[in-house]
C-alpha positions, 0 to 999 in steps of 0.5 A: 481178256482171260475170260474170252480166252477161256470161253473160246477154249471151252468152245474148241473142247466141245467142237462148237462154233461161236453162235450156239444155244444152250441146247446146242451145248447140252447136245454136244456135251451128251454126245462127247460124254458117251464117247469119252466117259471113263466107264466105257473105256474113254479117256478120263482126262478128256472127259474132265476137259469136257466137264469143265468146258460144259460148266463154263459155258452153261455158267456163262449162259446162265449168268449173262444179263441183258441190259435194257437201257436206251443205249443198249437198245439203240445198239441192238436195234439201230432201226428203232432209233432211226424210225423215231427220228422221222416221227412228227 
């Protein structure tokens, strides 16, 4: 459960909704980095949080693996299994 909390915290730091793409994360990171970077009189603590959140979300996306076993496919595509029931 700690991982879910960490990911939600990272989304909150980057001010992102739950359903996003990798590209959304990168765009938001660039925007916030330009705003809070210490080299342009930004907040170094806030920039550290932004970096942590960005790295955590990208690591999660890159490490996530889809399973293509029958049970998983039936969960993700329930109509596929439903249609097979009516084949002769």
